[in-house]
C-alpha positions as CSV (number, residue, x, y, z in Angstrom):
1,M,-147.5,-0.8,-68.8
2,D,-151.0,-0.2,-67.5
3,R,-152.3,-2.8,-69.9
4,K,-149.7,-5.3,-68.9
5,A,-150.4,-4.8,-65.2
6,S,-154.1,-5.2,-65.7
7,S,-153.5,-8.5,-67.5
8,I,-151.4,-9.8,-64.6
9,I,-154.1,-8.8,-62.1
10,F,-156.7,-10.5,-64.1
11,L,-154.7,-13.8,-64.4
12,A,-154.1,-13.7,-60.6
13,F,-157.8,-13.3,-60.0
14,C,-158.6,-16.2,-62.3
15,L,-156.1,-18.4,-60.4
16,V,-157.6,-17.5,-57.1
17,A,-161.1,-18.1,-58.4
18,S,-160.2,-21.5,-59.9
19,A,-158.4,-22.5,-56.6
20,S,-161.7,-22.2,-54.8
21,A,-164.6,-22.2,-57.2
22,F,-167.2,-22.6,-54.5
23,D,-167.8,-22.4,-50.7
24,I,-170.0,-25.3,-49.5
25,L,-170.9,-23.4,-46.3
26,K,-172.3,-20.5,-48.3
27,L,-174.2,-22.8,-50.6
28,L,-175.9,-24.6,-47.7
29,Q,-177.2,-21.2,-46.4
30,K,-179.7,-21.4,-49.2
31,D,-181.8,-23.8,-47.1
32,S,-182.2,-22.9,-43.3
33,E,-183.0,-26.6,-42.6
34,L,-179.4,-27.4,-43.4
35,S,-177.8,-25.2,-40.7
36,E,-176.8,-28.1,-38.4
37,F,-175.4,-30.1,-41.3
38,S,-173.3,-27.0,-42.3
39,K,-172.2,-26.6,-38.7
40,L,-170.9,-30.2,-38.6
41,L,-169.0,-29.7,-41.8
42,K,-167.3,-26.7,-40.3
43,E,-166.5,-28.4,-37.0
44,T,-165.0,-31.5,-38.6
45,K,-163.1,-29.3,-41.1
46,L,-164.7,-31.4,-43.8
47,A,-165.9,-28.2,-45.5
48,D,-162.3,-27.2,-46.3
49,E,-161.7,-30.6,-48.0
50,I,-164.9,-30.3,-50.0
51,N,-164.0,-26.8,-51.2
52,K,-160.7,-28.2,-52.6
53,R,-162.6,-30.8,-54.7
54,K,-164.0,-30.5,-58.2
55,S,-167.0,-32.3,-59.7
56,I,-168.7,-33.5,-56.5
57,T,-172.1,-34.0,-55.1
58,V,-173.1,-33.3,-51.4
59,L,-176.0,-35.2,-50.0
60,A,-177.2,-32.8,-47.3
61,V,-179.5,-33.8,-44.4
62,G,-181.9,-31.6,-42.5
63,N,-181.6,-30.6,-38.9
64,G,-183.9,-33.3,-37.7
65,G,-181.8,-36.0,-39.4
66,V,-178.4,-35.0,-38.0
67,S,-179.7,-34.7,-34.4
68,A,-178.9,-38.4,-34.0
69,L,-175.1,-37.5,-34.2
70,S,-175.1,-35.5,-30.9
71,N,-173.6,-38.4,-28.9
72,V,-171.2,-39.7,-31.7
73,S,-167.5,-39.1,-31.6
74,P,-166.1,-36.4,-33.9
75,D,-164.0,-38.9,-35.9
76,E,-167.1,-41.1,-36.6
77,V,-169.2,-38.0,-37.5
78,K,-166.6,-36.9,-40.0
79,M,-166.4,-40.4,-41.5
80,L,-170.2,-40.6,-41.8
81,L,-170.5,-37.2,-43.4
82,S,-167.7,-38.1,-45.8
83,A,-169.9,-40.9,-47.1
84,H,-172.4,-38.2,-48.1
85,V,-170.0,-36.6,-50.5
86,V,-169.9,-38.3,-53.9
87,L,-166.8,-37.9,-56.0
88,D,-168.8,-37.2,-59.1
89,Y,-171.3,-34.6,-60.3
90,F,-174.9,-35.5,-60.1
91,D,-177.7,-32.9,-60.3
92,E,-181.4,-33.9,-60.3
93,Q,-181.6,-34.2,-64.1
94,K,-178.5,-36.4,-64.4
95,L,-179.8,-38.6,-61.6
96,K,-183.0,-39.3,-63.4
97,G,-181.2,-40.1,-66.6
98,T,-178.7,-42.4,-64.9
99,V,-180.6,-44.3,-62.3
100,K,-182.6,-47.1,-63.8
101,K,-184.0,-50.4,-62.4
102,E,-180.6,-51.7,-61.3
103,P,-178.7,-49.6,-58.7
104,I,-175.4,-48.0,-59.6
105,T,-172.4,-47.8,-57.2
106,V,-170.5,-44.5,-56.8
107,T,-167.4,-43.5,-54.8
108,T,-167.5,-41.2,-51.8
109,M,-164.9,-39.1,-49.9
110,L,-164.9,-41.8,-47.2
111,Q,-163.2,-44.2,-49.6
112,A,-160.5,-41.5,-50.2
113,T,-159.6,-41.4,-46.5
114,G,-158.3,-45.0,-46.6
115,K,-160.3,-45.8,-43.4
116,A,-163.2,-47.5,-45.1
117,Q,-163.7,-51.3,-44.8
118,N,-165.8,-53.7,-46.8
119,Q,-167.3,-51.3,-49.3
120,Q,-168.0,-48.6,-46.6
121,G,-166.5,-46.0,-48.9
122,F,-169.2,-46.6,-51.6
123,I,-172.9,-45.9,-51.9
124,K,-175.6,-47.1,-54.2
125,L,-178.1,-45.0,-56.2
126,G,-181.3,-46.7,-57.1
127,L,-185.1,-46.5,-57.3
128,V,-187.5,-47.4,-54.5
129,K,-191.1,-47.3,-55.6
130,G,-190.2,-45.0,-58.4
131,E,-188.3,-42.5,-56.2
132,I,-184.5,-42.0,-56.3
133,A,-182.9,-43.3,-53.1
134,F,-179.4,-43.8,-51.6
135,G,-177.8,-46.5,-49.5
136,S,-174.5,-48.0,-48.4
137,A,-172.8,-50.4,-50.8
138,V,-172.0,-52.8,-47.9
139,K,-173.7,-56.1,-48.5
140,G,-177.1,-56.3,-46.9
141,A,-177.6,-52.5,-46.6
142,N,-180.8,-50.9,-47.8
143,L,-181.5,-47.8,-49.9
144,D,-182.8,-46.0,-46.8
145,S,-182.3,-42.3,-47.8
146,K,-184.6,-40.7,-50.4
147,L,-184.0,-37.6,-52.6
148,I,-186.1,-34.6,-51.5
149,K,-184.9,-31.9,-53.8
150,S,-182.0,-30.1,-55.4
151,V,-180.7,-27.2,-53.2
152,T,-178.3,-25.7,-55.7
153,S,-175.7,-26.6,-58.3
154,Q,-172.8,-25.3,-60.3
155,P,-172.7,-27.4,-63.5
156,S,-169.7,-29.8,-63.6
157,D,-168.4,-28.5,-60.2
158,I,-170.8,-29.1,-57.3
159,S,-174.3,-30.2,-56.8
160,V,-176.1,-30.0,-53.4
161,L,-179.0,-32.4,-53.0
162,K,-181.2,-32.6,-49.9
163,V,-182.0,-36.2,-48.7
164,S,-184.5,-37.5,-46.2
165,S,-182.1,-39.0,-43.7
166,L,-178.5,-40.0,-43.0
167,I,-177.2,-43.0,-45.0
168,E,-176.6,-45.8,-42.6
169,I,-173.1,-47.2,-42.9
170,P,-172.8,-50.6,-41.2
171,D,-170.0,-51.1,-38.7
172,L,-168.7,-47.6,-39.2
173,G,-167.8,-47.3,-35.5
174,S,-165.3,-50.2,-35.7
175,A,-163.7,-48.6,-38.8
176,S,-163.1,-45.4,-36.9
177,A,-161.9,-47.0,-33.7
178,P,-158.1,-47.3,-33.2
179,K,-156.8,-50.8,-33.8
180,K,-155.4,-52.6,-30.7
181,A,-152.3,-54.7,-30.8
182,P,-153.4,-58.4,-30.8
183,S,-152.7,-60.2,-27.6
184,P,-150.6,-63.3,-28.0
185,S,-152.6,-66.5,-28.2
186,E,-151.9,-70.1,-28.6
187,D,-152.5,-69.9,-32.3
188,D,-150.6,-66.6,-32.7
189,D,-148.1,-66.9,-35.5
190,T,-145.8,-64.4,-33.7
191,A,-145.5,-66.6,-30.6
192,A,-142.2,-68.4,-30.2
193,P,-142.6,-71.8,-31.9
194,A,-142.2,-74.9,-29.8
195,P,-139.1,-76.9,-30.8
196,S,-140.0,-79.6,-33.3
197,E,-138.6,-83.1,-33.4
198,D,-136.6,-82.3,-36.4
199,D,-135.2,-79.0,-35.0
200,D,-131.4,-79.2,-35.0
201,T,-131.2,-76.7,-32.3
202,A,-133.3,-78.6,-29.9
203,A,-131.6,-80.8,-27.3
204,P,-131.8,-84.4,-28.3
205,A,-133.9,-86.6,-26.1
206,P,-131.8,-89.1,-24.0
207,S,-132.0,-92.6,-25.3
208,E,-132.3,-95.8,-23.3
209,D,-128.6,-96.7,-24.0
210,D,-127.2,-93.2,-23.4
211,E,-124.5,-93.6,-20.8
212,T,-124.6,-89.9,-20.0
213,D,-128.2,-90.0,-18.8
214,F,-128.3,-88.0,-15.6
215,S,-132.1,-88.1,-15.1
216,S,-131.7,-90.6,-12.3
217,P,-128.6,-91.7,-10.2
218,P,-126.7,-94.7,-11.6
219,E,-127.4,-98.0,-10.0
220,P,-124.5,-100.4,-9.1
221,E,-124.1,-103.3,-11.4
222,D,-124.0,-105.9,-8.5
223,S,-126.7,-104.3,-6.4
224,P,-128.0,-106.7,-3.7
225,T,-131.4,-108.1,-4.1
226,E,-134.1,-107.1,-1.7
227,A,-134.3,-109.3,1.4
228,P,-137.6,-111.0,2.3
229,E,-139.8,-109.0,4.7
230,N,-139.3,-111.6,7.6
231,A,-135.6,-112.3,7.0
232,P,-133.4,-111.3,10.0
233,E,-131.4,-108.3,9.4
234,K,-127.7,-109.0,8.8
235,S,-125.2,-107.0,10.4
236,P,-122.9,-105.3,7.9
237,E,-119.8,-107.4,7.2
238,K,-116.6,-105.8,8.4
239,A,-113.8,-105.4,6.1
240,P,-111.0,-107.8,6.9
241,E,-108.3,-106.2,9.0
242,K,-104.8,-106.1,7.6
243,E,-102.2,-108.1,9.4
244,K,-100.1,-106.0,11.6
245,P,-96.4,-106.8,11.7
246,S,-95.5,-108.7,14.9
247,A,-93.0,-107.1,17.2
248,T,-91.6,-110.6,18.3
249,A,-89.0,-112.6,16.4
250,P,-90.3,-115.1,13.9
251,A,-91.0,-118.6,15.4
252,P,-88.0,-121.1,14.9
253,S,-88.4,-123.8,12.3
254,A,-88.4,-127.6,13.1
255,A,-84.7,-128.1,12.4
256,S,-83.8,-125.2,14.7
257,R,-85.9,-126.7,17.4
258,V,-84.0,-130.1,17.2
259,E,-80.6,-128.3,17.3
260,M,-81.7,-126.4,20.4
261,A,-82.9,-129.5,22.1
262,L,-79.6,-131.3,21.5
263,G,-77.7,-128.3,22.7
264,A,-79.8,-128.1,25.9
265,G,-79.2,-131.9,26.5
266,L,-75.4,-131.5,26.1
267,V,-75.4,-128.6,28.5
268,M,-77.4,-130.5,31.1
269,G,-75.1,-133.6,30.7
270,L,-72.0,-131.5,31.2
271,A,-73.5,-129.9,34.2
272,S,-74.3,-133.3,35.8
273,L,-70.7,-134.5,35.3
274,L,-69.2,-131.4,36.8
275,A,-71.4,-131.8,39.8
């Protein structure tokens, strides 16, 4: 039973040891000039992410070099320091055997964050006047940081190299800044499209012969022509009045008048005889 228990304890110890094979903060204590670099790794919690990795190389910068980061936002500091962690193992001996005339490109932890743009997550290793130097893989960037010495290493696990200065990553501030929603512009594809001539949903333009055109009031067909400037104004014609029915009896016809005259003559003749 004692033998079995000791075996279990040993296996548990091995699992714990393999889960965290190194502590980057303790490794950086081997050089007092790296205290500020170590402090930034701790503040940005990048040290915890490094300790979870295997087969990496940390390009550490002295206290004088990291002083330029005092006024930089924490997010940008973390992104910049992530570009100083190579996702491969390079000690000084391996560097000398790998780096030749042509620079080589390696991947950093910045690329693993998904925030890098335009090769920002990669750096180049090359020779500058016979010395090993490092620089951003972004087009136009220089190999501006030189190898000083190897601080410490654990073969195949981690290598800590001291470099002369921070590697400059072009446009890193824009990569760390939050993206703003684009404002609608005239050329914005998201803007509502203007109705096209062939759009079935657009209202058809009124034609010249369209009888339902309400853009202007309809003119009468027999509209009067404009009178000359000097022509006398005509008074508006009155509508003809309707004939009112006469209250008197209708006038007698010609035959009736003759009969009446004869009757009157007879009456007068009789009257003269009787007198």
